[in-house]
BADREN-809663 format. One line per 3 residues: for each residue x, y, z of C-alpha. Coordinates in steps of 0.2 Angstrom, whole numbers. Each point is the difference from the previous one (the first is absolute). Layout:
residues N
X,Y,Z | ...
This chain:
residues 881
275,-646,326 | 15,10,-6 | 13,-12,7
-9,-15,-7 | 1,8,-17 | 18,5,2
4,-18,4 | -8,-6,-16 | 10,13,-10
17,-5,8 | -4,-18,-4 | -6,3,-18
15,11,-4 | 13,-12,7 | -5,-18,3
-12,-3,-14 | -1,-19,-4 | -3,0,-19
-5,-16,-9 | -4,-1,-19 | -10,-14,-7
9,-11,-12 | -8,-2,-17 | -11,-16,0
-7,1,-18 | 7,5,-17 | -4,19,-3
-14,2,-12 | -13,12,-7 | -18,-4,6
-18,6,4 | -2,9,-17 | -16,10,-1
-9,11,-12 | -11,14,7 | 4,-8,17
-9,-16,-6 | 7,-17,-4 | -3,-5,-18
-16,10,-2 | -12,-2,-14 | -9,14,-9
10,16,5 | -4,17,-8 | 16,9,6
8,7,-15 | 17,1,9 | -1,-14,13
11,0,15 | 12,-15,1 | 8,-4,17
11,-14,7 | 10,-5,16 | 17,-7,2
3,-14,11 | 18,0,6 | 5,-5,18
18,7,-2 | 5,14,12 | -2,17,-8
-8,-8,-16 | -6,14,-12 | -6,2,-18
13,10,-10 | -9,-1,-16 | -16,-7,-9
-7,-2,-17 | -19,-4,-5 | -5,-8,-16
-18,-1,-6 | -5,-11,-15 | -15,-8,-8
8,-17,1 | 7,-10,15 | 16,-4,-10
4,19,0 | 6,-1,-18 | 6,15,-9
-16,1,-11 | -12,0,16 | 9,13,10
-10,16,3 | 11,8,14 | 17,-2,6
4,12,14 | 19,-4,-3 | 11,-2,15
-2,14,13 | 11,3,14 | -13,1,13
-6,-8,16 | -18,3,-4 | -12,-15,0
-15,8,-9 | 0,5,-18 | -14,8,-10
-2,-8,-18 | 6,12,-13 | 0,-10,-16
-11,-1,-15 | -19,3,2 | -8,-16,8
-14,-8,-10 | -16,-7,7 | -3,-18,4
18,-4,0 | 11,-10,12 | 17,9,3
15,-9,7 | 13,9,10 | 16,-4,9
12,9,12 | 19,-2,0 | 8,6,16
18,3,4 | 6,-1,18 | 12,11,10
15,-9,-8 | -7,3,-17 | -4,-18,-3
-16,-4,-9 | -13,-10,9 | -11,-13,-10
-14,9,-9 | -18,-2,6 | -15,1,-11
-19,4,1 | -14,5,-10 | -16,11,-1
-14,2,-12 | -9,15,-6 | -18,2,0
-11,12,-10 | 12,15,2 | -13,11,-9
-19,1,1 | -2,-2,-19 | 6,-18,1
-16,-6,9 | -11,-9,-12 | -14,-6,11
-16,10,5 | -6,4,17 | -14,-12,4
-13,-3,14 | -18,-6,1 | -16,10,-1
-3,2,19 | 2,17,9 | 11,4,16
-13,-6,12 | -2,-17,-7 | 8,-12,12
4,-17,-8 | 18,-1,-7 | 1,-3,-19
10,-13,-9 | 7,1,-18 | 6,-13,-12
7,-2,-17 | 6,-16,-10 | 14,0,-13
8,-13,-10 | 19,0,-3 | 7,-15,-10
18,5,-1 | 13,-4,13 | 2,15,12
17,7,5 | -7,12,13 | -16,9,5
-4,15,10 | -16,7,7 | -1,19,3
-15,4,11 | -6,17,7 | -15,2,10
-11,13,8 | -4,-10,16 | 8,-17,4
2,-16,-10 | 5,-18,-1 | 6,-7,-16
-1,-18,-5 | 6,-10,-15 | -7,-17,-4
-8,-1,17 | 16,4,10 | 2,16,10
14,11,-7 | 14,5,12 | 1,2,19
-5,18,1 | -14,6,10 | -11,16,-1
7,5,-17 | 2,14,-6 | 5,11,14
-11,14,6 | 4,17,-9 | -10,15,-4
-9,-10,-14 | -4,15,-11 | 18,6,0
10,-15,-1 | -5,-19,-3 | 12,-14,3
2,-16,-11 | 9,-16,4 | 10,-12,-11
-1,-19,2 | 10,-14,-8 | -14,-12,-6
11,-11,-11 | -1,-15,10 | -19,1,2
-4,0,-19 | -4,-16,-9 | 0,-5,-18
-17,3,-8 | -14,8,10 | 4,12,15
-12,10,11 | 3,16,9 | -10,5,15
-1,16,11 | -9,2,16 | -2,19,5
-2,7,17 | -4,17,7 | 15,5,9
2,19,4 | -7,3,-18 | -18,-4,4
-2,2,18 | -17,-5,5 | 2,0,19
-2,17,9 | 12,8,13 | 5,17,6
13,2,-14 | -12,0,-14 | 8,-13,-11
-17,-4,-7 | 0,18,-7 | 16,-1,-9
-1,9,-17 | 7,-15,-10 | -13,-12,6
-7,-13,-13 | -4,-18,-2 | 17,-9,-1
8,-2,-17 | 16,-6,-8 | 11,0,-15
11,-15,-5 | 12,-4,-14 | 7,-18,-1
16,0,-11 | 6,-17,-6 | 17,-3,-9
-1,-16,-10 | 16,-10,-4 | -1,5,-18
3,18,5 | -18,6,-3 | -10,9,13
-18,-3,5 | -12,11,10 | -15,-3,11
-8,17,6 | -15,5,9 | -14,6,-11
-19,-2,-4 | 3,-18,-4 | 2,-4,19
-14,-8,10 | -5,4,18 | -11,-7,14
-1,1,19 | 12,-9,12 | -4,-9,16
5,16,9 | -16,9,5 | 9,15,8
18,6,3 | 7,15,9 | 18,3,3
-5,9,15 | -12,-12,9 | -1,-18,-7
-6,-12,-13 | -16,-10,-3 | 1,-16,-10
-14,-13,-5 | 7,-17,-4 | -17,-5,-6
3,11,-16 | 16,-10,-4 | -8,-14,-10
-7,13,-13 | 18,6,-3 | 10,-15,3
15,0,-12 | -4,17,-6 | 18,4,-4
4,-16,-9 | -1,-3,-19 | -14,-13,1
-12,12,9 | -15,5,-11 | -4,19,2
-14,1,-12 | -12,6,14 | 13,14,5
-2,18,-5 | 11,10,-11 | 11,13,10
-2,19,0 | 14,11,-6 | 6,13,12
11,15,0 | 17,-2,8 | 0,6,18
15,11,-4 | 12,4,-14 | 15,-4,10
1,-19,1 | 17,-6,6 | 9,-15,6
-2,-6,18 | 19,-1,4 | 0,-5,18
0,-15,11 | -18,-8,1 | -12,-3,14
1,-19,4 | -6,-13,12 | 16,0,9
-3,-10,15 | -12,-14,5 | -7,2,18
-9,-14,8 | -11,3,15 | 8,-3,17
-17,-4,8 | -18,-4,-5 | -15,1,11
-18,-6,-4 | -12,12,8 | -16,-9,-4
-6,-10,-15 | 1,14,-12 | 14,11,6
19,-3,1 | 15,11,5 | 17,-1,-8
15,9,7 | 15,2,-12 | 12,4,15
5,16,-8 | -7,15,-8 | 3,0,-19
-7,9,-16 | -6,-12,-13 | -14,-12,-2
-7,-17,6 | -5,-15,-11 | -13,-13,6
-5,-17,-5 | -17,-6,5 | -14,-12,-3
-18,2,3 | -18,1,-7 | -2,11,-16
-4,18,5 | 9,-1,16 | 7,18,3
17,2,9 | 5,17,7 | 18,2,4
2,15,12 | 18,6,1 | 6,10,16
15,5,9 | -6,-3,17 | -14,-10,11
-13,8,11 | -3,-6,18 | -10,-15,-6
14,-6,-11 | -8,5,-16 | 7,9,-15
0,19,4 | 1,13,-14 | -5,15,11
18,7,-1 | 1,1,-19 | -18,3,-6
-2,18,5 | 3,8,-17 | -11,-13,-10
-17,8,-6 | -10,-14,-8 | -17,3,-7
-7,-16,6 | 6,-17,7 | 3,-8,-17
19,5,0 | 6,-5,18 | 18,6,4
14,-12,-2 | -13,-14,-2 | 1,-12,-15
-16,-9,-4 | 0,-17,-9 | -14,-10,-6
3,-19,-1 | -5,-10,-15 | -5,-16,9
15,-9,-7 | 15,-7,10 | 14,12,4
-5,17,-6 | 15,11,0 | 0,19,2
12,14,0 | -2,18,-4 | 9,6,-16
-3,18,1 | 1,5,18 | 11,-1,15
-2,3,19 | 9,3,16 | -3,-13,14
5,-13,12 | -17,-8,3 | -13,-7,-11
-17,-4,6 | -9,-12,-12 | -19,0,1
-11,-13,-10 | -18,2,-4 | -3,-18,5
11,-13,9 | 15,-7,-10 | 17,-7,5
16,10,1 | 17,-4,7 | 15,10,4
7,-5,-17 | -15,7,-9 | 7,17,0
17,7,-5 | 7,18,1 | 11,8,-13
11,15,4 | 0,10,-16 | 10,16,-4
11,7,-13 | 14,-13,0 | 15,11,3
16,-9,3 | 6,0,18 | 16,10,2
2,2,19 | 4,-12,14 | 0,3,19
5,-10,16 | 1,6,17 | 3,-7,18
-16,8,5 | -14,-10,-8 | -12,15,1
10,10,-12 | -1,-15,-13 | -19,-1,3
-2,19,-3 | 10,-1,-16 | -10,-15,-6
-16,9,4 | 5,16,-9 | 5,-10,-15
-17,-10,1 | -9,17,0 | 11,7,-14
-4,-15,-11 | -18,0,5 | -1,18,-7
9,-3,-17 | -13,-3,-14 | 8,8,-15
1,16,11 | 3,3,19 | -16,0,10
-4,4,18 | -10,-15,5 | -6,-15,-10
-18,-1,8 | -9,16,4 | 7,11,-14
14,-7,-12 | 4,18,-4 | 16,7,-6
2,12,14 | 15,11,-4 | 6,3,18
0,-18,5 | 10,-4,-15 | 15,13,2
1,-5,18 | 3,-18,-4 | 10,2,-16
17,-3,8 | -7,-15,9 | -6,-7,-16
16,3,-9 | 12,-7,13 | -10,-16,0
-7,-2,-17 | 4,4,-19 | -15,12,-2
7,12,-13 | -12,-6,-14 | -15,3,11
5,17,5 | 4,5,-18 | -18,-5,-5
-7,9,15 | 9,16,-3 | -7,-1,-18
-17,0,9 | 5,16,9 | 4,8,-16
-16,-5,-7 | -10,6,15 | 9,17,2
-10,15,-4 | 7,14,-12 | 3,11,16
10,-14,8 | -12,-6,12 | 0,-19,4
-14,-10,8 | 3,-9,17 | -4,-17,-7
8,-5,-17 | -8,-7,-11 | -17,8,4
-17,1,-9 | 0,19,5 | 0,0,19
15,7,10 | 4,16,-9 | -8,10,14
4,-10,16 | 15,-9,7 | 13,7,-13
13,13,2 | 19,-2,3 | 0,-11,15
-10,-13,-11 | 3,3,-18 | 19,3,1
0,-18,-7 | 3,9,-17 | 17,6,6
5,-12,14 | -3,-17,-9 | 10,4,-16
14,7,10 | 0,-15,12 | 0,-12,-15
14,9,-8 | 10,-2,17 | -4,-18,1
3,-5,-19 | 12,14,-6 | -13,1,-15
-6,18,-4 | -13,-6,-12 | -15,3,12
7,16,6 | 2,7,-18 | -18,-6,-4
-7,8,16 | 10,16,-1 | -13,12,-8
-13,-7,12 | 10,3,15 | 3,18,-6
-18,3,-3 | -4,-6,17 | 13,10,9
-6,15,-10 | -18,-2,6 | 5,-1,18
11,16,-3 | -14,9,-8 | -12,-3,15
14,2,13 | 9,17,-3 | 7,1,17
9,-17,-2 | -11,-8,13 | -15,-10,-6
-16,-6,9 | -5,-12,-14 | 0,-18,7
-8,-13,10 | 13,0,15 | 7,-13,11
-14,-13,-2 | -6,-10,15 | 13,6,13
1,-8,17 | -5,16,9 | 9,15,-6
-5,8,-16 | 13,10,-9 | -5,15,-10
-4,-4,-18 | 10,16,-5 | 16,-7,7
-1,-18,-7 | -6,6,-17 | 13,13,-1
13,-12,4 | -6,-11,-15 | -1,15,-11
18,3,4 | 4,-18,-3 | -8,1,-17
9,16,-5 | 17,-7,5 | -3,-16,-10
-5,11,-15 | 16,10,2 | 11,-16,0
-10,-7,-14 | 3,16,-10 | 19,-1,3
0,-18,-5 | -9,3,-16 | 10,15,-5
-13,13,3 | 10,13,8 | -12,14,1
-13,-11,8 | 13,-6,12 | 5,18,5
-19,5,2 | -5,-15,11 | 15,1,11
-4,18,4 | -18,-5,3 | 6,-14,12
10,13,10 | -16,12,1 | -11,-15,6
13,-5,13 | 2,18,6 | -19,2,2
-1,-16,9 | 13,3,12 | -6,18,3
-17,-6,5 | 3,-17,9 | 18,-1,6
4,5,18 | 19,1,1 | 0,3,19
-10,-16,3 | 8,-9,-15 | -17,-5,-5
-14,2,-13 | -18,5,3 | -7,-8,15
15,-12,1 | -11,-15,-6 | 9,-15,-6
-6,2,-17 | 5,19,-1 | 18,-4,6
2,-16,-11 | -6,7,-16 | 10,16,2
16,-11,2 | -3,-13,-14 | -5,13,-13
16,10,3 | -9,16,6 | 10,2,17
14,12,-1 | 17,-10,-1 | 6,7,17
-16,-5,8 | -2,-18,-6 | 8,-8,15
-10,10,13 | -16,-3,-9 | 3,-18,-1
4,0,19 | -17,9,3 | -9,-14,-10
9,-14,10 | -5,9,16 | -18,1,-6
0,-18,-3 | 7,-4,17 | -12,12,8
-14,-10,-8 | 6,-16,7 | 9,-5,-16
-17,-1,-9 | -5,6,-17 | -11,16,-1
-1,2,-19 | -12,-3,-15 | 4,-6,-17
12,14,-5 | 9,-2,17 | 3,-18,-2
9,3,-16 | 12,12,9 | 2,-4,18
11,-16,-1 | 11,8,-13 | 1,16,9
7,-9,15 | 12,-12,-7 | 7,12,-13
4,12,14 | 8,-11,14 | -15,-7,8
-1,-18,-8 | -3,-7,17 | -15,11,3
-7,-4,-17 | 2,-19,3 | -9,1,16
-15,7,-10 | 2,-13,-14 | 1,-15,12
-13,5,12 | -15,-11,3 | -9,12,10
-14,12,-6 | 2,9,-12 | 13,-9,-10
2,-12,-15 | 4,-14,13 | -16,3,9
-9,-6,-15 | 11,-15,-2 | -2,-4,19
-19,0,-3 | 1,-12,-14 | 3,11,-16
8,-8,-15 | -2,17,-10 | 1,18,5
-16,9,6 | -7,17,-5 | -2,6,18
10,-1,16 | -14,-5,11 | -6,-18,-5
-18,4,5 | -1,17,-8 | -18,5,-6
6,5,-17 | 15,-1,-11 | 3,-18,5
5,-10,-15 | 11,-14,6 | 11,-1,-16
6,18,-4 | 17,5,-6 | 0,19,5
10,-4,16 | 13,-10,-10 | 15,11,0
7,-11,14 | 4,-14,-13 | 12,12,-8
7,6,16 | 7,-17,4 | 11,1,-15
5,18,3 | -1,3,18 | 7,-16,6
9,-8,-15 | 5,17,-6 | -1,-4,-19
-4,16,-9 | 2,5,-18 | 9,16,-4
-5,15,-12 | 17,2,-8 | 0,-19,-5
-18,-6,0 | -5,-18,-2 | 11,-5,14
15,3,-11 | 8,8,15 | -8,-7,16
-1,9,16 | 1,-12,15 | -4,8,17
-4,-15,11 | -6,3,18 | 4,-13,12
-14,3,12 | 4,-8,17 | -17,-9,1
4,-11,-15 | 13,-14,1 | -1,-3,-19
-7,7,-15 | 1,-2,-19 | -8,8,-15
4,-2,-18 | -6,9,-16 | 2,-6,-18
4,16,-9 | 3,3,-18 | 18,-6,2
-3,-15,11 | -2,-4,19 | 4,13,13
1,-8,18 | 2,9,17 | 0,-11,15
7,-2,17 | 2,-12,15 | 3,6,18
12,-10,10 | 2,8,18 | 9,16,-3
4,-4,-18 | -11,3,-16 | 5,-9,-16
-7,10,-14 | 0,-8,-17 | -4,9,-17
-2,-7,-17 | 3,13,-14 | -5,-6,-18
11,1,-15 | 2,16,-9 | -4,11,15
8,8,15 | -6,4,17 | 3,13,13
-1,-7,17 | -5,12,14 | 1,-6,18
-10,7,14 | 14,13,5 | 0,18,5
17,5,-6 | -1,11,-15 | 10,-6,-16
6,-17,7 | -14,-12,-2 | 1,-5,-18
5,-17,-7 | -1,-1,-19 | 1,-17,-8
-3,-9,-17 | -9,-16,-3 | 2,-14,12
-4,-7,17 | 7,9,15 | -1,-4,19
4,14,12 | 3,-4,19 | -7,14,11
5,0,18 | -9,11,13
């Protein structure tokens, strides 16, 4: 191996073939975002973050200066200016607004001027954002509901008519809800969001959403309609996590203000109050956890209920309710949407009342169905991830935690009652499921076809940032399956699985955060979820294992190996985006959490935790893995303290980190064996990636790990925590070829074994036919999706210049791959790392975006001679070995 690497080094230092891409477009400023969103409506941020990118294909392109201007008019006239940053000699591409106080309900225009590396000004680019309420006192509407209690099942609808004769310039609807809602104006559904608002700790923070409804209004009479669903606010289904016992539970309620600006400059309002009317919808039951029941026979009574012509004289007056919390803030994040339509790939009629649909892949979302049949015919749509031996939908792998009182709320089974008219159409509004198969059962014979049913893949619609291609098709399939599982578990917060739980398990989320951020622009979801952490944290620093929670999880499953999300996710977001906002917001919470662990772990070792969940065979000590995560949290806290100028904290927590490291090594390190604990793969891997191994022993411990893998037949013997560590521990320490054999294996236990057996998502357990823990769409083993970018492509952010301002490129040309390419669209643009093998030559190409630099570290073992530092451009290296 040494001679091989020396040959690469000699080539790289003397006969590098270097090509730089010629500019193909005019340099420009683009991708302007406010609070990491494009042209957002209804922001509450008093000092919003403004970011942009520079598109410049010229070699060594760099921003030398910038200026940001914010105004109330898009002509940026002198009278409308409220902030001028002035020209700043800086290469930063993120600025924090520091002008006059922002007013509510106002559209602000902003533009960026950027100067290139030659001092030449690029054409300015402009964007806008709109403020929302900004303060609680600006709400005018009352919180309203109907007069039913928490156990009443039919979903309520609400309406209000209003007449506006003057021409409308613009109109906005601001709506907050305890539960879920759909808003309509003049009979038309507003927006493309699903399952709004996002799940929070409702009694501590409630979210509202802003909609532009200008185009939906009409001269004269207008009607507003709101349909409410239970969501997590009024959980009527029962399960082991006690959602139905949440302290905030109540009949769904909402508050809305509609603000209209007329062309004459006057303002009109429509707000919720006692003058609204309410009735019941065609939804007999809805549960975010289980399913939805709809009776089309009830549609005649409410036909046109949200249009101006509807007569609501028989409807009841609403009931006023208290606000669920006194902290109602804007939902500033990407929405959940129906992102992809998934048609069945096969259709089978089992008998005259039963049909089976196969979508061909496992997804999270819903199905819609259109059917005709006699009035009162009941359709039951059972959603499942697998089939039993008779070819029927089988839920036995995911129903273990469901605890129904009776058979009225079947798991993942929508129930629809036909009206007797042609082409009744159904789709759940307030539910989603995890499934591949749908078994439809009718109470009497009707006709269905393959086209009768459609699947919809739903998730938080985070923009994709990562791409991957590989000469080994299995690598591409594992990457795709990992992304499918990640998206299936992103519903305004990261979840573990979309069928059995839908819980925000903390451990699963920090394991998968890098996979998420290499592949998707998820910052707004993580910022929202860390606010949930801060809402859920006890005064003593303790966090629950699932977030949000109705109260379950403070006494089981938490501890540093799981709830290190409070430190790991803000730090990872900082590394990927170069934005310290989340780290600042979370600092005190991290500190409280670390101090809590310290208080119960005076020796520096802690036994608080869940451990290496679902290992293949070898169970590492909880004390070892939890102490390693405790050390990780403390080192992050010390770095954050340094970054934020908290010198005393930095000194205190650096010292604590050294204490933990010393205690850890005193108990678990065996210098003579270059090993830790019992020498299990997890014990060795976690020790290496967490930086707990003494510097002079890293090489020998890595060799011990590689030997342990070889002695196990190049097979995994890890659980959840081990999967986060093992591939990185190997590839970061000279054994990328060993890591690749694990990653590319199709033998049990491996990711590829699942794929070889038909998986399109990641599973919860290594054995396919395990008796428990056998969800077929789980993200907790998802670190491999990040490792492809880190361990093969070698794309890594750096702590000294985060946000990929300075990029670390450490590619590993593993012999078993003939070609490989990954790219990541970072804050400054696209980073690409790719190679093609031709005989004994590897052609390695990198793309470095404008305004960044890269440190290229080839896989060599000669100290001090493996660095190549370049600026922006496209570079090709010829490596001969």
